[in-house]
C-alpha positions as CSV (number, residue, x, y, z in Angstrom):
1,M,4.1,-68.7,-12.2
2,V,4.7,-66.1,-14.8
3,W,1.8,-64.1,-13.6
4,E,3.1,-64.2,-10.1
5,Y,6.5,-62.9,-11.4
6,I,4.8,-60.1,-13.3
7,S,2.6,-59.2,-10.4
8,D,5.5,-59.1,-8.0
9,Y,7.5,-57.0,-10.5
10,F,4.8,-54.4,-10.9
11,N,4.1,-54.3,-7.1
12,L,7.8,-53.7,-6.6
13,R,7.7,-50.9,-9.2
14,S,4.7,-49.4,-7.5
15,V,6.3,-49.5,-4.1
16,L,9.5,-47.9,-5.5
17,L,7.5,-45.3,-7.4
18,C,5.5,-44.4,-4.4
19,S,8.6,-44.3,-2.2
20,A,10.4,-42.1,-4.7
21,T,7.4,-39.8,-5.0
22,F,7.2,-39.5,-1.2
23,L,10.9,-38.7,-1.0
24,V,10.7,-36.0,-3.7
25,I,7.6,-34.4,-2.1
26,S,9.3,-34.5,1.3
27,W,12.3,-32.9,-0.1
28,L,10.3,-30.1,-1.8
29,L,8.3,-29.5,1.3
30,R,11.2,-29.6,3.8
31,R,11.7,-26.6,5.9
32,P,15.3,-25.4,5.4
33,R,17.4,-25.8,8.5
34,N,17.0,-23.1,11.1
35,M,14.2,-21.4,9.3
36,P,11.4,-19.8,11.4
37,P,8.8,-22.3,12.5
38,G,5.4,-22.5,10.9
39,P,2.3,-24.5,10.0
40,W,2.3,-27.8,8.0
41,S,2.4,-28.1,4.2
42,V,1.0,-30.4,1.6
43,P,2.3,-31.2,-1.9
44,I,1.9,-28.4,-4.5
45,L,-0.4,-26.2,-2.4
46,G,2.1,-25.8,0.5
47,S,0.5,-24.2,3.6
48,L,-2.6,-23.0,1.7
49,P,-4.9,-25.8,3.1
50,Y,-3.9,-24.8,6.7
51,L,-4.8,-21.1,5.9
52,V,-8.1,-22.1,4.3
53,F,-8.9,-24.3,7.4
54,V,-8.1,-21.4,9.8
55,K,-10.2,-19.0,7.8
56,Y,-13.1,-21.5,7.6
57,M,-13.0,-22.1,11.3
58,S,-12.9,-18.4,12.1
59,P,-13.4,-16.1,9.0
60,M,-10.9,-13.3,9.1
61,E,-8.9,-11.0,6.9
62,P,-5.3,-12.1,5.8
63,H,-3.5,-9.7,8.2
64,R,-5.6,-10.9,11.2
65,M,-5.0,-14.6,10.1
66,F,-1.3,-13.9,10.1
67,E,-1.5,-12.4,13.5
68,A,-3.4,-15.4,14.8
69,T,-0.8,-17.7,13.3
70,A,1.9,-15.7,15.0
71,R,0.3,-16.4,18.4
72,K,0.9,-20.1,17.8
73,Y,4.2,-20.2,16.0
74,G,6.0,-17.0,17.1
75,H,6.3,-13.4,16.0
76,I,8.4,-14.6,13.0
77,F,7.0,-17.6,11.2
78,S,7.3,-19.2,7.8
79,L,4.9,-20.6,5.3
80,N,5.1,-22.6,2.0
81,A,3.2,-20.9,-0.8
82,F,3.0,-23.2,-3.9
83,G,6.7,-24.1,-3.3
84,Y,7.9,-20.6,-2.4
85,H,9.3,-19.9,1.1
86,V,7.4,-17.0,2.8
87,V,8.4,-15.4,6.1
88,V,5.8,-13.2,7.9
89,L,7.1,-10.5,10.4
90,N,4.6,-9.5,13.1
91,T,6.5,-7.2,15.4
92,Y,8.1,-3.7,15.0
93,E,11.5,-5.1,16.1
94,A,11.5,-7.9,13.6
95,I,10.4,-5.6,10.7
96,K,12.9,-2.9,11.6
97,E,15.8,-5.5,11.8
98,A,14.8,-7.1,8.5
99,F,14.3,-3.9,6.5
100,Q,17.5,-2.3,7.7
101,N,19.3,-5.4,6.3
102,P,20.4,-4.6,2.7
103,L,20.1,-8.3,1.8
104,L,16.4,-8.2,2.6
105,N,15.4,-5.2,0.5
106,D,14.9,-6.7,-3.0
107,R,11.5,-7.3,-4.6
108,P,10.6,-10.8,-5.8
109,I,11.2,-11.3,-9.5
110,N,7.9,-10.8,-11.4
111,K,6.8,-14.2,-12.8
112,L,4.0,-13.0,-15.1
113,G,6.2,-12.5,-18.2
114,N,6.0,-8.7,-18.2
115,D,8.0,-5.7,-17.1
116,I,6.3,-4.8,-13.8
117,E,9.6,-5.4,-12.0
118,T,11.3,-2.5,-13.7
119,G,9.4,0.3,-12.1
120,V,10.8,2.3,-9.1
121,A,8.6,0.5,-6.6
122,T,9.4,-3.0,-7.7
123,A,12.9,-2.8,-9.2
124,C,15.9,-4.4,-7.5
125,G,19.7,-3.8,-7.1
126,E,21.3,-1.0,-9.1
127,S,18.1,-0.5,-11.1
128,W,16.2,0.3,-7.9
129,K,19.0,2.6,-6.6
130,Q,19.2,4.6,-9.8
131,Q,15.4,4.9,-10.2
132,R,14.7,5.8,-6.6
133,Y,17.6,8.4,-6.6
134,F,16.3,10.0,-9.8
135,S,12.7,10.0,-8.8
136,L,13.3,11.5,-5.4
137,N,15.5,14.2,-6.7
138,T,13.1,15.1,-9.5
139,L,10.0,15.2,-7.3
140,R,11.9,17.3,-4.7
141,G,12.9,19.6,-7.6
142,F,9.2,20.3,-8.1
143,G,8.7,20.9,-4.4
144,V,7.1,17.6,-3.5
145,G,7.3,17.0,0.2
146,K,8.5,20.6,0.9
147,R,6.6,23.4,2.6
148,S,6.7,25.3,-0.7
149,F,4.3,22.6,-2.2
150,E,1.6,23.5,0.3
151,E,0.0,26.0,-2.2
152,Q,-0.4,23.3,-4.8
153,I,-2.2,21.0,-2.4
154,S,-4.3,23.9,-1.0
155,M,-5.5,24.8,-4.5
156,E,-6.9,21.2,-4.9
157,T,-8.4,21.2,-1.4
158,K,-10.4,24.3,-2.3
159,A,-11.6,22.6,-5.5
160,L,-12.7,19.7,-3.4
161,L,-14.6,21.9,-1.0
162,D,-16.4,23.5,-3.9
163,E,-17.5,20.1,-5.2
164,I,-18.7,19.1,-1.7
165,K,-20.7,22.4,-1.4
166,I,-22.6,21.4,-4.6
167,R,-24.1,18.5,-2.8
168,K,-26.0,20.9,-0.5
169,D,-26.4,18.7,2.6
170,Q,-27.6,15.7,0.5
171,P,-26.0,12.3,1.1
172,F,-23.2,11.3,-1.3
173,N,-20.5,8.8,-1.6
174,P,-17.2,10.8,-1.1
175,Q,-14.9,8.2,-2.7
176,Y,-14.6,9.6,-6.2
177,L,-14.4,13.2,-5.1
178,I,-11.5,12.4,-2.7
179,V,-9.7,10.1,-5.1
180,N,-9.9,12.7,-7.9
181,A,-8.7,15.5,-5.6
182,V,-5.7,13.6,-4.2
183,S,-4.8,12.2,-7.6
184,N,-4.8,15.7,-9.1
185,V,-2.0,16.7,-6.7
186,I,0.4,14.0,-8.1
187,C,-1.0,14.5,-11.6
188,A,0.1,18.2,-11.5
189,V,3.7,17.0,-10.8
190,I,3.9,14.0,-13.1
191,F,1.6,15.0,-16.0
192,G,1.7,18.8,-15.6
193,Q,-2.1,19.1,-15.5
194,R,-5.1,18.3,-13.3
195,Y,-8.4,16.7,-14.3
196,H,-11.9,17.9,-13.8
197,Y,-14.0,15.9,-11.4
198,T,-16.4,15.0,-14.2
199,D,-13.8,13.8,-16.7
200,E,-15.0,10.4,-17.8
201,D,-11.6,9.1,-18.9
202,F,-10.1,10.0,-15.5
203,I,-13.1,8.5,-13.6
204,E,-12.6,5.2,-15.6
205,L,-8.9,5.3,-14.8
206,F,-9.1,5.5,-11.1
207,T,-12.0,3.0,-11.1
208,N,-9.6,0.6,-12.7
209,L,-6.9,1.4,-10.2
210,N,-9.3,0.8,-7.4
211,Q,-10.0,-2.7,-8.9
212,Q,-6.3,-3.4,-9.2
213,V,-5.5,-2.9,-5.5
214,K,-8.3,-5.3,-4.7
215,I,-7.2,-7.9,-7.2
216,I,-3.5,-7.9,-6.4
217,G,-4.2,-8.8,-2.8
218,S,-2.2,-8.4,0.4
219,G,1.5,-7.7,-0.3
220,G,1.1,-8.0,-4.0
221,L,1.3,-11.8,-4.1
222,L,-0.5,-12.2,-7.4
223,L,2.5,-10.6,-9.2
224,F,5.2,-13.0,-8.1
225,I,3.7,-16.6,-7.9
226,P,2.9,-17.9,-11.4
227,I,0.3,-20.4,-10.3
228,M,-1.9,-17.6,-8.8
229,K,-3.1,-16.8,-12.3
230,Y,-4.6,-20.3,-12.6
231,V,-6.2,-20.2,-9.2
232,R,-8.4,-17.2,-10.1
233,P,-8.0,-16.8,-13.9
234,E,-10.9,-14.3,-14.1
235,L,-9.2,-12.0,-11.7
236,F,-5.9,-12.4,-13.5
237,R,-7.6,-11.5,-16.8
238,L,-9.2,-8.4,-15.3
239,F,-5.8,-7.4,-13.8
240,L,-4.1,-7.5,-17.2
241,E,-7.0,-5.6,-18.9
242,N,-6.8,-2.8,-16.2
243,R,-3.0,-2.7,-16.5
244,E,-3.2,-2.3,-20.3
245,R,-5.8,0.6,-19.9
246,L,-3.4,2.4,-17.5
247,A,-0.4,1.8,-19.8
248,Q,-2.4,3.3,-22.8
249,F,-3.5,6.3,-20.8
250,I,0.1,7.0,-19.7
251,N,1.6,6.4,-23.2
252,K,-0.9,8.9,-24.7
253,I,0.4,11.6,-22.3
254,I,4.0,10.7,-22.9
255,N,3.6,11.0,-26.6
256,E,2.0,14.4,-26.2
257,H,5.0,15.5,-24.1
258,R,7.4,14.4,-26.8
259,I,5.8,16.9,-29.2
260,H,6.4,19.9,-27.0
261,H,9.4,18.6,-25.2
262,D,11.9,21.4,-24.3
263,P,14.9,20.1,-22.2
264,E,15.7,23.7,-21.1
265,H,12.2,24.3,-19.6
266,P,10.9,21.1,-18.0
267,R,7.2,21.3,-17.0
268,D,6.9,18.1,-15.0
269,F,8.3,14.7,-14.1
270,I,7.8,13.3,-17.6
271,D,9.8,16.1,-19.2
272,V,12.8,15.6,-16.8
273,Y,12.7,11.8,-17.4
274,L,12.7,12.2,-21.2
275,T,15.6,14.6,-20.9
276,E,17.6,12.2,-18.8
277,I,16.9,9.3,-21.3
278,E,18.3,11.4,-24.2
279,A,21.3,12.6,-22.1
280,N,22.3,9.1,-21.3
281,K,22.0,8.1,-24.9
282,E,24.3,10.9,-26.0
283,K,26.8,10.1,-23.4
284,L,26.6,6.3,-24.3
285,Q,26.1,5.6,-20.6
286,P,24.3,2.4,-19.5
287,S,21.1,3.4,-17.7
288,H,18.1,1.8,-16.1
289,L,16.0,4.7,-17.2
290,S,14.1,4.1,-20.4
291,E,10.7,4.8,-21.9
292,R,9.5,1.4,-20.7
293,T,10.5,2.1,-17.1
294,L,9.1,5.7,-17.4
295,N,5.6,4.3,-18.2
296,I,5.7,1.7,-15.4
297,T,7.2,4.2,-12.8
298,I,4.5,6.8,-13.6
299,G,1.8,4.1,-13.0
300,Q,3.4,3.2,-9.7
301,L,3.8,6.8,-8.6
302,F,0.3,7.6,-9.6
303,N,-1.1,4.7,-7.8
304,A,1.0,5.1,-4.6
305,G,0.4,8.9,-4.6
306,S,-3.4,8.6,-4.8
307,E,-4.9,5.4,-3.6
308,T,-3.4,5.1,-0.1
309,T,-3.8,8.8,0.8
310,A,-7.4,8.9,-0.6
311,T,-8.3,5.7,1.3
312,T,-6.8,7.2,4.6
313,L,-9.0,10.3,4.1
314,R,-12.1,8.2,3.5
315,W,-11.5,6.3,6.7
316,A,-10.9,9.6,8.5
317,L,-14.4,10.8,7.4
318,L,-15.9,7.5,8.4
319,Y,-14.4,7.7,11.9
320,M,-15.5,11.3,12.4
321,M,-19.1,10.2,11.5
322,K,-18.8,7.2,13.9
323,Y,-17.3,9.3,16.7
324,P,-19.0,12.7,16.5
325,D,-17.6,13.8,19.9
326,I,-14.0,13.4,18.4
327,Q,-15.1,15.4,15.4
328,R,-16.4,18.2,17.6
329,Q,-13.1,18.3,19.6
330,V,-11.1,18.5,16.4
331,Q,-13.3,21.4,15.1
332,Q,-13.1,23.2,18.4
333,E,-9.3,23.0,18.4
334,I,-9.1,24.3,14.9
335,D,-11.6,27.1,15.6
336,N,-9.6,28.2,18.7
337,K,-6.2,28.0,17.2
338,V,-6.8,28.9,13.5
339,G,-10.1,30.8,13.6
340,R,-13.0,30.9,11.1
341,D,-11.5,33.5,8.8
342,R,-8.9,31.2,7.0
343,L,-8.2,27.6,6.3
344,P,-5.6,25.7,8.4
345,Q,-2.0,25.7,7.1
346,L,1.0,23.4,7.7
347,S,2.5,26.1,10.0
348,D,-0.5,25.4,12.3
349,I,0.4,21.8,13.0
350,P,2.3,22.5,16.3
351,N,-0.8,24.3,17.6
352,L,-3.2,21.5,16.7
353,P,-2.0,18.5,18.8
354,F,-5.4,16.8,19.2
355,T,-6.0,17.0,15.5
356,G,-2.6,15.6,14.8
357,A,-3.2,12.8,17.4
358,T,-6.5,12.0,15.8
359,L,-4.9,11.5,12.3
360,L,-2.2,9.3,13.8
361,E,-4.7,7.2,15.6
362,I,-6.7,6.7,12.4
363,Q,-3.6,5.6,10.6
364,R,-2.8,3.2,13.4
365,I,-6.2,1.6,13.9
366,V,-7.0,1.2,10.2
367,T,-3.5,0.4,8.8
368,V,-4.3,1.2,5.1
369,V,-1.6,-1.1,3.8
370,P,-1.9,-3.9,6.4
371,S,0.7,-6.3,4.8
372,G,3.0,-3.8,3.3
373,L,4.7,-4.7,0.1
374,V,6.5,-8.0,-0.1
375,H,10.3,-8.0,0.2
376,C,12.7,-10.7,-1.1
377,A,16.0,-12.0,0.2
378,A,18.8,-11.2,-2.3
379,E,21.1,-13.6,-0.5
380,A,20.9,-16.0,2.4
381,T,21.2,-14.1,5.7
382,M,20.3,-14.2,9.4
383,L,17.3,-12.5,11.0
384,D,16.6,-12.7,14.8
385,G,18.7,-15.9,15.0
386,Y,16.9,-17.6,12.1
387,T,18.3,-18.4,8.6
388,I,16.5,-16.7,5.7
389,P,17.4,-18.5,2.5
390,K,18.0,-16.6,-0.8
391,G,14.7,-15.9,-2.6
392,T,12.5,-16.0,0.5
393,F,9.5,-13.7,0.4
394,L,9.1,-11.5,3.5
395,F,5.7,-9.9,4.5
396,P,5.6,-7.2,7.1
397,N,2.4,-7.5,9.0
398,L,2.0,-3.8,9.8
399,W,-1.5,-4.4,11.1
400,A,-0.1,-6.7,13.8
401,V,2.4,-4.1,14.8
402,H,-0.3,-1.4,15.1
403,H,-2.5,-3.7,17.3
404,D,0.2,-5.3,19.5
405,P,-1.2,-5.2,23.0
406,K,2.4,-5.1,24.4
407,V,2.8,-1.7,22.7
408,W,-0.7,-0.2,22.6
409,K,-3.1,-0.3,25.5
410,E,-6.5,-1.5,24.4
411,P,-5.4,-1.5,20.7
412,F,-8.9,-2.0,19.2
413,Q,-10.2,1.1,20.9
414,F,-10.2,4.3,18.9
415,N,-8.4,6.7,21.2
416,P,-6.4,9.7,19.9
417,A,-5.2,10.5,23.4
418,R,-2.7,7.6,23.2
419,F,-0.6,10.0,21.0
420,L,-0.6,12.8,23.5
421,D,1.6,13.3,26.5
422,S,0.7,14.6,29.9
423,S,1.2,18.2,28.6
424,G,-1.1,17.6,25.6
425,N,1.7,17.5,23.1
426,V,1.8,15.0,20.2
427,V,4.0,12.0,20.9
428,Q,5.5,10.3,17.8
429,R,5.6,6.6,18.5
430,P,8.3,4.7,16.6
431,E,6.0,1.7,16.4
432,L,3.6,3.6,14.1
433,I,4.9,2.7,10.6
434,P,2.0,3.2,8.1
435,F,4.5,4.0,5.4
436,S,6.7,0.9,6.4
437,T,10.3,1.5,7.4
438,G,13.9,0.9,6.3
439,R,15.6,1.6,3.0
440,R,12.4,1.0,0.9
441,I,10.1,3.2,3.0
442,C,7.3,4.8,0.9
443,L,8.7,7.3,-1.6
444,G,5.9,9.7,-1.1
445,E,5.7,9.7,2.7
446,N,6.3,13.4,3.2
447,L,3.8,14.3,0.5
448,A,1.2,11.9,1.9
449,K,1.5,13.4,5.4
450,M,1.0,16.9,4.0
451,E,-2.0,15.9,2.0
452,I,-3.7,14.0,4.8
453,F,-3.3,17.0,7.2
454,L,-4.5,19.7,4.7
455,F,-7.3,17.8,3.1
456,F,-8.7,16.6,6.5
457,T,-8.4,19.9,8.3
458,H,-9.9,21.9,5.4
459,M,-12.9,19.5,5.2
460,I,-13.5,19.5,8.9
461,H,-13.0,23.3,9.1
462,Q,-15.7,23.9,6.5
463,F,-18.2,21.0,7.1
464,T,-19.6,18.7,9.8
465,F,-19.9,15.2,8.4
466,L,-22.9,13.2,9.5
467,A,-24.2,9.7,8.8
468,P,-27.4,9.9,6.7
469,N,-28.9,7.3,9.1
470,D,-28.0,6.2,12.6
471,S,-24.2,6.6,13.1
472,S,-24.1,3.7,15.5
473,K,-24.9,1.4,12.5
474,L,-21.9,2.6,10.5
475,S,-19.6,-0.3,9.7
476,L,-15.9,0.0,10.4
477,E,-15.1,-3.3,8.6
478,G,-13.0,-3.0,5.4
479,I,-12.4,-4.7,2.1
480,S,-9.1,-6.6,1.9
481,G,-6.6,-6.1,-0.9
482,L,-3.2,-4.5,-1.3
483,V,-5.0,-1.4,0.2
484,Y,-7.5,-1.9,3.0
485,Q,-10.5,0.1,1.9
486,P,-13.7,1.0,3.8
487,K,-16.9,-0.4,2.5
488,P,-18.8,2.1,0.3
489,F,-20.6,4.6,2.5
490,E,-22.5,7.9,2.2
491,T,-22.1,11.1,4.2
492,A,-23.9,14.4,4.5
493,A,-21.6,17.4,4.7
494,I,-23.3,20.2,6.7
495,P,-21.7,23.6,6.0
496,R,-20.3,25.3,9.2
497,Q,-21.0,29.0,9.7
């Protein structure tokens, strides 16, 4: 009788415990009222098993998987990622509405116990406003994004052309040459110097940066969800090591600047930043500009000002090799409108519509940053009739926007003519948003557009790029990460007479 009592007691406790556990889990996994619909979730992992199942059934990249999920649940859908609410936006209209809303322009709070969130690209609120305003004004003060900066870019394009000539028709991987050339443009503004193409420290630096964009993943999720560092600890460890190398590289340059710092004669971005820090100290004004934010902001500007543009140019060469007829049309237009006696200039853009359309089509079909950078809801707000709770992560699926069949006819076909009107003039389509949109649009958009045009046209003007083997076998599949990179390839650059 005593045993029966004990047995009944523990059975009751088990039932109560299981019931309580079920209620707690159900509460944690509940979808807040009026949130966008989405796939099912399980305890702790959230919607991860669903995404793994979808990928297992039909292997695909994250941006394609989001687009497939949108076909089932709607152009705005929600996920649960390890207990965090995530909303994915898959149309131009949804992204535009969201990113024009000031309450949806924060970044998630970094959960890794460091200061990544203090840089200009990842800061929030007043810190972001002050850093963005200061960075934009300082970069513009050095001519970045203005026509006057063309000479600085052209100097580096000529250095790149000289490096390519050294290869003498022999196949080579263009990745490091292009990354170095593009990086030198932003280095001249931030560091006040450029680096030689054989500089070992610099090669190691952008090799580490290349690893970083692969490790962080689409939208930068690694930085904001703590459990991610336990899911792939080896990647997290490599991420921290690479970040430390970059910080040491930048600190060394900042320390060198302090030695020769002259507030009256600033040489570059670092000089102006150091002057501003000292001025705020003297005025006893509270400021979000510090030596800590300087290091982080430089790293973010350096990364944003080199990796995405260099990757776009690598894709451009790959597409020219894959579509030699398009390459010939671009060369013919440049030869007819510019001639063979000089290199193209920014003033030539209106006279080179097919070239411009080709570059726009490359940016559309590739979408170098397919999932953009994650946003965060500063407060609860409404979006397209749905409630977005405070703290929700928002991912803009730019790839889905650029491949929306309702906007682009035959979106998976490479067709520069889609950006030309009946008169042969370039048509700027609002749905093309490779630099995102809204208040947090890419800080270096104007500089990137200038670089992409000048580097591309100068290379195509001077060389014909051929596949070392059969061009039909060239792969247009990429490597997923924060930046969507082409798989390593080689090219043969044949000098044009």
